[in-house]
C-alpha positions in Angstrom: 76.7 -29.8 -35.2 74.8 -27.6 -32.2 71.2 -26.5 -31.8 69.4 -24.7 -28.8 68.3 -27.5 -26.1 64.6 -28.5 -27.3 61.8 -28.9 -24.5 61.6 -31.7 -22.3 59.8 -34.8 -23.5 60.7 -38.0 -25.7 61.4 -37.2 -29.2 60.8 -40.3 -31.7 63.2 -40.3 -34.3 63.4 -41.6 -37.6 66.7 -43.0 -39.1 67.4 -43.8 -42.7 66.7 -47.3 -43.8 70.0 -47.5 -45.8 71.4 -44.3 -47.4 72.3 -42.0 -44.4 71.6 -39.1 -46.8 67.9 -39.5 -46.2 68.0 -38.0 -42.4 65.8 -35.0 -42.2 67.2 -31.7 -41.0 65.0 -31.8 -38.3 65.7 -35.3 -37.0 69.9 -34.2 -37.3 68.9 -31.4 -35.1 66.7 -33.1 -32.4 69.8 -35.8 -32.4 72.2 -33.3 -31.7 70.5 -31.1 -29.2 69.0 -33.9 -26.8 70.1 -34.7 -23.7 70.5 -38.4 -24.2 69.9 -40.5 -27.5 68.2 -44.3 -27.0 68.9 -46.5 -29.3 68.4 -49.7 -30.4 72.1 -50.6 -31.1 74.3 -47.9 -30.3 77.3 -49.2 -32.7 74.5 -48.5 -35.3 73.7 -45.0 -34.3 77.1 -43.9 -33.7 77.9 -44.3 -37.4 75.1 -42.0 -38.0 76.5 -39.6 -35.2 80.0 -39.4 -36.1 78.9 -38.9 -40.0 77.0 -35.8 -39.3 79.5 -34.7 -36.2 77.2 -35.2 -33.6 78.2 -35.7 -30.0 75.5 -36.9 -27.5 75.3 -39.6 -24.9 73.8 -42.9 -26.4 72.1 -45.6 -24.2 70.9 -48.8 -25.5 67.4 -49.4 -25.5 66.3 -52.7 -26.9 63.7 -55.4 -26.7 66.2 -57.3 -23.9 66.3 -54.3 -21.9 63.3 -52.1 -22.4 61.5 -53.2 -19.5 64.2 -52.4 -17.1 65.3 -49.2 -18.5 61.6 -47.3 -18.8 61.5 -46.2 -15.2 64.6 -44.5 -15.3 64.1 -43.1 -18.6 60.6 -41.6 -17.1 62.6 -40.1 -14.2 64.7 -38.3 -16.6 62.1 -36.7 -18.6 60.5 -35.8 -15.4 63.8 -34.1 -14.7 63.5 -32.0 -17.8 65.5 -34.3 -20.0 65.2 -34.2 -23.3 65.6 -37.9 -24.7 65.2 -39.0 -28.2 64.3 -43.2 -29.3 65.8 -44.5 -32.6 66.0 -47.5 -34.1 68.6 -49.4 -36.6 66.5 -48.1 -39.5 63.1 -46.6 -39.8 60.8 -45.8 -37.7 61.0 -46.5 -33.8 57.7 -48.6 -32.9 57.6 -50.3 -36.2 58.2 -53.9 -35.4 60.7 -52.9 -32.8 60.4 -51.9 -29.1 59.4 -48.5 -27.7 55.3 -48.6 -27.8 55.6 -49.6 -23.9 57.8 -46.4 -23.1 55.2 -44.1 -25.1 52.4 -45.9 -23.2 54.5 -44.8 -20.0 55.0 -41.4 -21.3 51.2 -40.8 -21.9 50.6 -42.1 -18.5 52.9 -40.0 -16.9 51.7 -36.5 -19.0 54.8 -36.3 -20.5 55.1 -35.1 -24.1 55.7 -37.3 -26.9 57.1 -36.0 -30.4 56.8 -38.4 -33.6 59.1 -37.1 -36.1 58.0 -37.9 -39.7 60.8 -39.7 -41.9 62.0 -42.7 -43.7 59.6 -45.9 -43.4 60.3 -49.3 -45.2 56.9 -49.9 -45.6 55.5 -47.1 -47.1 58.7 -46.5 -49.4 58.0 -50.3 -50.6 54.7 -49.7 -51.1 54.4 -47.2 -53.8 56.9 -49.5 -55.7 54.1 -51.7 -56.5 51.9 -49.3 -58.2 48.8 -51.2 -56.8 45.5 -50.5 -57.6 44.5 -49.8 -54.5 45.3 -46.9 -52.1 44.8 -48.9 -49.0 47.1 -51.1 -47.4 48.0 -52.9 -44.4 51.3 -53.4 -42.7 51.4 -56.7 -40.6 55.1 -56.4 -39.7 56.9 -60.1 -39.7 55.2 -62.7 -41.6 54.2 -65.5 -38.9 56.0 -68.5 -38.2 53.8 -70.8 -36.7 51.2 -72.9 -39.1 48.2 -71.8 -37.3 49.0 -68.2 -37.5 50.1 -68.6 -41.1 46.6 -70.1 -41.7 44.8 -67.5 -39.6 46.4 -64.7 -41.3 46.0 -66.1 -45.0 42.7 -67.0 -45.2 41.9 -63.4 -43.6 44.0 -61.8 -46.4 42.4 -64.0 -48.9 38.8 -62.4 -47.9 41.2 -59.0 -48.3 40.6 -56.2 -50.8 43.5 -54.2 -50.6 47.3 -55.6 -50.6 49.1 -56.4 -47.6 52.8 -55.2 -46.5 55.2 -58.1 -44.5 59.5 -58.0 -43.8 60.6 -61.1 -43.7 64.4 -62.5 -43.3 66.3 -64.0 -46.4 66.6 -67.2 -44.9 62.6 -67.8 -44.6 61.6 -65.8 -48.1 61.6 -68.5 -50.1 59.6 -70.8 -47.7 57.4 -67.9 -47.3 56.3 -67.1 -50.8 55.4 -70.5 -51.3 53.4 -71.4 -48.9 51.5 -67.9 -49.7 51.4 -69.6 -53.1 50.0 -72.6 -52.0 47.6 -70.8 -49.6 46.6 -67.8 -51.5 47.1 -68.1 -55.2 49.7 -66.8 -57.9 49.0 -63.1 -56.5 51.1 -60.0 -57.7 53.9 -59.1 -55.4 56.2 -56.6 -55.2 59.8 -57.7 -53.8 61.8 -55.1 -52.4 65.4 -55.6 -50.8 68.3 -53.6 -49.6 66.1 -50.6 -49.9 68.1 -47.3 -50.7 71.3 -49.2 -50.6 73.9 -50.3 -53.1 72.5 -53.1 -54.3 68.7 -52.3 -54.1 66.6 -54.9 -55.9 62.8 -54.4 -56.5 61.1 -56.6 -58.5 57.3 -56.5 -59.7 55.8 -59.8 -60.8 53.5 -62.4 -59.4 54.6 -64.9 -56.4 55.8 -68.0 -59.1 57.7 -65.9 -61.0 59.5 -64.5 -57.6 60.2 -68.0 -56.3 61.7 -68.8 -59.7 64.1 -65.7 -59.9 65.5 -65.5 -56.3 66.0 -68.9 -56.2 68.1 -68.7 -59.0 70.9 -66.8 -56.4 73.2 -68.5 -54.2 72.5 -66.6 -51.6 69.5 -64.0 -50.5 71.3 -61.1 -48.3 69.8 -58.1 -47.0 66.8 -56.7 -45.4 63.6 -57.1 -47.2 60.5 -56.1 -47.6 57.2 -57.7 -49.8 53.8 -56.4 -50.5 51.4 -58.8 -51.8 47.8 -58.3 -53.3 44.7 -60.7 -52.6 43.4 -62.5 -55.7 39.9 -61.1 -55.7 37.7 -64.5 -55.2 35.5 -65.2 -58.3 33.2 -67.7 -56.4 30.7 -65.0 -55.9 30.4 -64.3 -59.2 30.4 -67.8 -60.7 28.4 -70.5 -59.6 29.0 -72.5 -56.9 27.1 -75.4 -58.1 29.2 -75.4 -61.6 32.6 -75.2 -59.1 31.0 -78.0 -57.0 30.1 -80.0 -59.8 33.8 -80.0 -61.8 35.5 -80.2 -59.0 33.6 -83.4 -58.4 34.3 -84.6 -61.6 38.0 -84.5 -61.3 37.7 -86.4 -57.6 35.7 -88.9 -59.4 38.6 -89.7 -62.1 41.2 -90.6 -59.1 42.5 -86.8 -58.1 42.9 -85.7 -54.3 40.7 -82.8 -53.2 44.3 -80.7 -52.5 45.0 -81.7 -56.2 41.9 -80.6 -57.4 41.7 -77.3 -55.3 45.2 -76.3 -56.9 44.5 -77.1 -60.3 41.0 -75.3 -60.0 42.9 -72.4 -58.5 45.0 -71.4 -61.2 42.3 -72.2 -64.2 39.8 -69.8 -62.6 42.2 -67.5 -60.6 40.1 -68.2 -57.3 42.1 -68.8 -54.3 43.3 -72.5 -53.7 41.6 -72.3 -50.2 38.3 -71.0 -51.1 37.9 -73.8 -53.6 39.0 -76.4 -51.4 36.5 -75.4 -48.3 33.9 -74.9 -50.8 34.4 -78.7 -51.8 34.9 -80.1 -48.6 31.5 -78.3 -47.6 29.8 -79.9 -50.3 31.6 -83.2 -50.5 29.4 -86.0 -51.6 
């Protein structure tokens, strides 16, 4: 596959997130005609180029070597090279290295071209049929406790769905954390998108935990979308919530148990109730 040489610059080229047939015609044209492909994993990219008969030099460019590679890439582009950057799957720079390279290109007044193509967040969001047309993509779900609490506190006050990546080993723990801090919100679970064992589940957090806990082993790449429960604290009387909460506390329940129980009954975030009761505790 040969094409006329493209003009010098950096080409951000999305690659399939599973099914190799999802590559665009323009992406194939660019990959087959640039001087060099900078790839997150050369082995993965070679599977794609071999499939489509593309012969091009492929060098590695990942989070461990990107800083050292950038000066050389800039020099090549200045010398009239055309260079494509790819990731293992999807659109480069989305939870992958490359932002610093693009920044340096613009700083040096070099051309950067962004090609449209496969993107797991967008493909997953449309599977949920959410009421909102807006969404927020947050990348990989945080690991540290403080970051998790901060992120979910902000999510509880949000008015639109949020999209996350997660590993199979952590997904159940992550879902349990969301259930505890944000309630039994609506979720779209997407695993192995566009691949042979693609799985899509539209349900709520508690049911999803039950379903995937039955699996002997969870495998594959996971994207999930969660929709915040719209808090009713603004439409219900805070005094009534406080009164009901204190009544349960007086019966011997602790504040965490009360918050969890009322959250389920009222479809209000557990954290919102917890903070309200703490603030007005007698």
